[in-house]
N, C-alpha and C positions, 0 to 999 in steps of 0.2 A: 330597506322597506320604509316608505313614507307613511306618516300617519295621516288620517283623514282629516279634511278641513271642515271646520263647521259651517253649517249653512248660514249665508248671510241673512240678517234680519230684513225683511220686506217693509217693516213699519218705518215710516219716517220719523226722524226727530224734529221735523219742522212742522208745525201745525198752528192754526189760528188759535191765539189764546183767548181766555175768557174775556167777554167785553166788560165784566165787572172790575173795575180798577180805581175804586174809591179808596184814596190813601187812608181816611179815617178807619175803614172796615178792613183793608187789606193793604197795610203799608208796602209790602213787597210786590205787589201785584200778583194776580192769580195766574198760574202757569196751565191750569187744566183746559182740556180741549172742550169746546161747547157741546152740548148735547144735541143730537140731530134735530133740526128745525128750530134751534134757538140761538142765542148769542152768548149764554152763559154757561158754565161747567155745572156739574151736578152739585157741587157745594152751593153755588151762588144762585142757582135757579129758585125762582119763587116757589112757595110751598105748593100751591095749586098746580104749577106746571110740573114740579117734581112728582106730586103724586099722580099725576096723569102719565108722566113718562114711565114710572114704575109701574102702573096699572097696565100699561101697554106692553110689557115685557112677558115673553112665555119662556118655559124651559127650552133651552137650546138656543136662544136668540143671541146673535153676536153683540158684543159690547166693546166700546171703545172709551176708555177714561183715562187716557194719557195726561201725566202731569197733575192729575187730581189729588187733593189732600183729603184722605178718608179719616172721619172719626169712626169710632166703633159702631154708633147707632146708624150712621149713614151706610156703612158697609152691610150691616145686618139688614137694613131696609131693601138694599139692592139684592142680597142673596135670597131674602124671602120672596121677592118678586119672581126670581127664577127657580123656585123650589118646585120640584116635579112631585105631584100629588101622589103618583103612583108609588114611589120610592122614599118621599120625604126628604130627599136631598136636593141641593141646587144642581142645576145641569145647564153648562154654558155652551155656546158655540165659539166663535173666535172671542178669546177674552184679551184686550190689550190694555195693560197697566203701565206701559212705558213711562218712566219718571215720575210714576205716582208715589204718594207718601201716606203710610199708614201710621196714624198718631197712636191708636190704641190696638187692642187686640184684633189681629187679622185672622178670621176664622174661616179657613178654607180647609175643612176637616179632611184629615189624612194626608195633608201637605205640610211641610215644615219650613217656616221663616224664622230668623232670629228674632224678631218682634213677635208678639203673640198674634200670629196670623193663622187662625184656625179655620180652615176650609174643610171641616170633617165630613168624609165620604162624598165630596164635590166630585162631579164628573165633568172634565173638561172634553167635549166630543170633537173639537177641532183645535186650532192653534190657540196657544196660551201665551201672551207676552208680558213678562215682567221685569224686562231690562232696565237697569238703572233706577229701580224701585228702591225706596228706603223704608224698612221696617223698624220702627222706632221700640217696639214692644216684641214680645215672642210671636214667631210666625208658625203656625200649625197648618200642615198639609197632610196629616196623617191617613193613610189609605185612600187618598185621592187617586183618581184614574186621569191620566192625560192622554187622550186618544190621538192627539195631534201633536204637532211641534211645540215644545215649551222652551221659552228662552228667559233665563234669569241673568243674562250677561250683565256685569257691572252692578248688579243688585246689592245693597248694603243690609245685612241683618245686624242691627245693634244689639239684640239679645238672642236667645235661643231659636234656633230654626229646626223644626221637627217635620222630618220626610219620612217617617217609618212606615212601611208598607205600602208606599207609593208606587203605583204603576206607570211607567213612561212607556207607551207603545211606540212613539216615535222619538226622534232626536231630543236629548235633553241638554241644554246649554247653560252652564253656570260660569263661563269664561269671565275671569277677573271679579267674580263675586266675591265680597267681603263678609266672612262669618265672625262676627265679633264675640258671639257667645258660642255655645255648644251647637255642632252640627250633627244632627241625628239622622242617619240614613239606615237604620236597621231594617233588613227584610225588604228593602226597596228593590224593585225589578226594573232593570233598564233593557227594554226589548230592542232598542235601536242604539246608535253611538251616543255614548255620555262624555261631554266635554266639560272638564275642571282645569282647563289651562288657566295658569296664573291665579287661580283662586287662592285666596288668604284666609286660613283657618287659624283664628286667634285662640279659641277654646278648644275643647275636646272634639275630635273628628271621629264619629262612630260609623263605620260602614259594615258592621258585623252582619253576617248572613244575607248581605245584599247579592243580587245575581245580575252581572253584566253579560247580556247575550251577544253583544256586538262589541266593538272597540270602546276602551276606556281610557280616556286622555286626561292625565294629571300632570302634563308638562309644565315645569316652572311654578307649580304650586308651593305654597309655604304653610307648613304645620307647626305652630308655634307651641302647641302642647301634644299630648298623645295623639297618635293616629292608629286607630284599630280597624283592622281589616280581618277578623276572625271568620273563618269558614265562608269566605267570599268565593264566589264562582266568577272566573273571567273566562267567557268561552271565545272571546275575540282577543285582539291585541292589548296588552295592558301597558301603557306609557306612562311611567314615572321618572323620566329623564329630567335633570336639572331641578328636581324636588328638592326643598330643604325641609328636614325633620328635625326641628328643636327640642321636641320631647321624645318619648319613647315610640317606636314605630313596631307594631305588633301585626304580623300577617300569619296568624295560626291557622293551620288547615285550609289555607287558600287554595283554589283549583284554577289553574291557568290552562285554558285549553289551547292558546296559541302562544306567541311571544309575550314575555313579561320584561319591560325595560325600564331599569333604574339608572340610565346613565347619567354621570355628573350629579346624582342626588346627594344631599348632605345630611347625614344622620348625626345629630349633635349629642344624643343621649343613647341610652341602651336600644338595641334592635333584636327583635324576635321575629324571624321569617321562618314560618312553617309550623307544622309540615305542609310543604307546598307540592302540588303535582302540576306540572307544566309539560304539555304535549310539544311544544317548541323550545324556544331559547330564552333564558333568563339573562338579562344584560344588566350588568351592574359596572360597567366600565366607566371609569372617571369618578365613581362615587367616593364619598368621604365618610368614615365611620369613626366618630369621636368617642364612642360609648362601647361597652361590651356588646358583643354580637353573637347570636345563636341562630344559625340557619340549618333547617332541615328541609331537604329538597329533592324531589325525584324529578328530573328534567333530561332532556336530551343533550343540552349544552348550557353551561354557565360561563359567561363572559365576565371577568374581573380585571381586565386590563387597565393599568394605571390607577387601580384604587388605593386608597390610603387607609390604613387600619391602626388607629391611635389608641387601641385599648384590646384586650384579649378578644379572641374570636373562636368560635368552634363551628366548622362546617361538616354536618353529616348529611352525606349524598348518596343517591342511587341513580344509576343509568347515566349519569352526567359526564360529558367530556368537558373539562375545566381549562380555561386559558387565563393564567395569572401573570402574564408578561408585563413586567416594569411596575408590578404592584409593589407597595412599601408597607412593610410590617414592623412596628415599633414595639410590639409585645408578642407574646407567643400566639401563633396561629395554628389551628389543627384542621387538616382536612383528612376526613376519615370515611370509608365506604361502609354503608350499612348493608349487612347480608340479608336482613328481613325486612319486609314493609313496615312504614312507621305506623305507630299505634297512638291513638288520640287519648286525652285524659280519660275518657269515659270507657276505654278498654276497646273501642271499635279500631279496625284496622283501616288505614287509608287506602281507599280504591285507587288502582293504577291502571284502569282499563285503557286509557289513553295512550299508554305506553307498552300496550300488550304486543305489538309488533316489534319491539326492541329485541335483539338477539340475547342479550343477558343484562343483569343489574350492575355490571363492572363500571367502576368509576375511573376514567382515564385523565390523565393529566396532559394536556397538549403543549404548554409552554411555561417555563418558569425563567425566561431570559429576563435579565435586568432586575431580578428579585435579589434582595439580601436574604439568604436562607438561614441566618443565624438563629431566628425565631420560628422557624417552619417545621412543622411535625407532619408527616405523611404516613397513613395508616391503611394498609390493605388496598392500595391503589395500584393501578397500572401504568406504569412508566415507559411502556414499550415505544410509544410515540411522542414522548416529550422531548422537547428542546431545551437544552441546558446551557448552551454557550451564551456567556456574558452574565451568568448566575454568580453572585458575590457570597463569599463565605460558605461555598457549597461543601465544604469539609465539615461544617457545623450542622448540616442538615441531619435530622433525626428520621430514619426510617423505622416504622413499627409494623408488626404483623407480617402479613405476605406482600410485600411490594415488588411486582414483577418487571423485568426489563425484556427487551427483544433479544432474541437468540441469532447465533450464526447460522445461516441456511444450511442444510445438510450437503449441498453440492457447491459449497461456496469455493472449495478448492478444486483445482483441476486434476489433482492426483486422485482419481476416483477409487483406486484399489485400497487408498489408506482412508481410514476412518479416524476422523478428528473429534477430539472431546469438545462438547459444545460449551459456550461460554455466554455470559450475559453482555450485551452490547447496548451502545446508546443509538438512537434513532439517526443522529447525525453521522455516525460511521456508516450506516446503511446508505444514507443519501450520498455520501461522498465516494463510497465504492461503487454504487450504481451509476456514478456519472463518470467514472474512469473509462479510458478506452478498453475494449475487449472485456467488460466486466462480465462476471459470471452471473448467470441467472439466480434469482433467490434473494438478492438484495432489493431492499425496498426504495423506491425512488422518492425524491423530496416532494412534499406537497406544496402547494402554492403558498408563497408567502415564508417558506421556511428559511430561505437565504442559502447561501453556499459557504460552508466552512471546511477547512482542511485539517490535516494531522497536527499542524502547528497550534491550531486553536482546541483541537480535541485532546491533545496530551494532558494539559493542566486540568481539564474536566475529569478525566480519567483518575488523574492523581488525587484531586480532591475527593471524589467519590470513594477512592481507596481508603484515603484517611478516615472518612466518615464511617465506614464500615469497620475499620480497625479501632477507632474510638469506642464504637459499639461492641467491642470483643467478638466480632464476626470475621475472624481470620480467613477462613475458608471463602466466605463471600468476597472479602476484599481481594482474593486471588485474581478473580475474573477481571476487576478493574486495574489490577497491576498488569496483567496481560494485555489489555487494552491500552494502557499507557506506554508500554513497551512497543507495541505494534505501531502506534502513531509516531513514536520516535523513530522507529526503523524507517518508516515510509516518509518521514519529514525531511525533504531536500533544502530547507531554508534554514533551520535552526540546528541541525545535526550534521556534523563532518562526514566526509565519505568514510573516513578510517573507523569512526564510531558506528556508522550505519554497517559496515562490514562486520565488525565485532558483534553487533546486535543481531544481524543476520545469521551468524553462525551460532549464537546463543539460542536463536529461535530453532534452528534447524536441529541442534542437538538435544534440546530438552524443553523446548517451548517456553523458554524464559525461567527455566527452574521450577515449572509448574506441570509438566507433561512426563510423569514417570515412564509411561508406556514408551514414549519417543526415546528417552534416554536408555531404557533397558534394551529397546530394539537396536539402538546404535551400539550397545555394549555386545549385544549378541552378534552383531555383524563384526565388531572389531575382534571379538574372540575368534570367530570363525576365520577371519582372515589371518590372524596370528597362528592358529593351528595349522592351516593350510600352507603358510609361509615356512613355519618350522619343519613340517613334514617334508616340504619340497626343498628347503635350503638350510634350515637351521641345525637339523640333527645330524651328527657325522655318520659316515657308512657304518663304523663299528664303534663301540665305546673303547677308547685307548685304555690300554693296560699299562699298569706301572711296571717299570724295569729298574733293577739296581745293578749298578756297575761299581767296581772298586779295585784295589790292589792289596796284595798279602806281602808284606816284607820278609825277605829271606831269612832274616834273623829272628823272626817271631816279633811278637809285640802286639801293639795296637792295630786292628783291621778297620779301614775307612772304606764305607760304601756311599754312593750317590745314587738317589732314588729319583726318577724322572718319568715323564708320561709323554708318549708321541703326540704330535700335533694331530687333532681331529680331521680325518679325512672326509672331503666333500662326498656326499652320497652319490652312488650309481645305481642304475638297475631299477627295480620297483621300489619307489619311495613311500607309496600310499598303502602301508601295510597297518595291521591291527596293532601291532607293537609299537611302531612309530607314531601312530595316533595316540596311544595311551601316554606315551612320553610328551608329545606336543601338548596334549590337554592339560598334562600336569603342570608343564612350564607355564602355560596359559592361565590356568587357575590361580597359581601363586602369584602371577603378575597382577591379577586384578585385586589381590588384597595387599599388593606392594611388598612381595616376598620374593626371595630368589629361590628357585627350585633346586639348585645345585647339580643340574643336569649338565653333562658335556655338550657343548654346542659349538658349531662351526663359527667362523668369523662373522658370517651373515646372521646366524642365528643369536650372537650376542647382541648385535644392533637391533635385531626384531625384538629380542626379550625387553631390551632397554626402551624401545618405544611403546611396547605394550604396558609396561610398569608405569608409564606416564599417562598414556591416554585412557586406559581402562578403568584405573581407580578414580579418575575424574568423571567418567561417564557413570561409574556406580554412585559417586557421591551426588551427582546431578539427580539421579533417580530417586536416592534417599532424601535428598532436599525437596524434591516435587511432592513425595508422600507426606513429608512433614508440613509443607504448606497447605496441604489439603485437610490434614487432621488436627492441627494444632488449635489450642483455644487461648 
């Protein structure tokens, strides 16, 4: 979105100078424009001609005094000539003061200039031009009404400028204006666009309770002392890009009806933004914060790309989708979601009607790519769409409260009869799986600008998040990210060898990487059933062999020797699947699970079946126990 361009001034900077050029009386030469019908400006006009000119003025008359140097009595005489008898206040038509100089108090009541320029309750019915004006004393414009276009471009206010309660019904231009004293715009009402581009505020800049009904442009402005925007209303776009705040910046209870832009702004001291309500986007990308920051914001989107935070910061947010890609944190920074609307110091709740159509007040993190997360704390935020690839020190990220991630879709696997346990996943895994050939429905496709990453890039991200959860003593929470890490290793064809992928594939099938007890128990049940069936069919002999004793008796008497032996088990014949044989087979199988021998007579095939079961079934039981432990340990 491009910002509006200020209307160019139709007032020419070239005009016939005053004919009075006597070095003794005016060594520098007079720059004032001659009064109509005369060859001299208002300053050098003879007294009789000046009185006649002033007597001919009526309220609402157009005046043009470019380059004129006003003293306080001369200005008072001009305003008195334009005073409306009905209201008691001066009323001007087109008022042109380009390059004029006000040596004393300039009293345009209800309008504020840095020199004492007090035009109390003055009414400007048409255009007012004060570009390149110099106010050597205070400038007062309190409660003035500018019904036409007003131009203070390049004006210099050497002392305080008072614009409290001023009403600007048309465009207000303060482009490149220099406020060397305090600039007071409290309760000012800007009904049209307000341009403060490249304005310089040397003293306090006070805009509290001001109302900007259209766009407000502060681009490249410089605030050398405190800038206060308490309870300000911005109904149009607010542009603060490339602004420099050398003092404290306070945006308390400001209300942004559209976008608020602080791109490349520089905050050299503490910053307090909020509570703010913005119906559109708050743009802080490229901004630099040298002091502590407190931001309380309810907005649809918060852009903080490439920002630099050189001190502690706390961001309390509602509704916002936050992009912190490539931001730099030198001190702890907290991003936390507020469950309830913000409350003002007086106890009133901040109104959020402009966000009434938002689905909920959830705070969503869109990207942390390129961020050093060592100082980052996230609390109660939604990370389901967050892009993590490229984040540094992700294992030191602190997650507080309820931070949610995306889930595996219910129909992600093609084996629909099998119900798989849900797990937390990264948005980038969704994007990668959705981009694969024959992708299953349910995976989220990549948004524009998300880029493309694969398993090789995602495995370290899952590993770092797993460690972050483990360091936070959340072992069950870390299990999901361990599962994700193993999944990425299993699918990585560049950094994982074929043999290792085969091993991981078997580990996944048997027990879900030691995290799916139901899968291991299922395979155990299948293995036991197969063992029972094989034993009943081939492992148990036809009949249990009986022991036989053979020996010899010496004829002369003496010692008798017997030899006890057992016949070899006979392979079964006939009906092998009987209840008795099932009981024996089950007994052998159960003993194999706990790695014990049943002592049952077996055929040669049954001996090998038992040996195989004594290896596989205890392993499957151990995997099931391991999976349960990984889910419940602390």
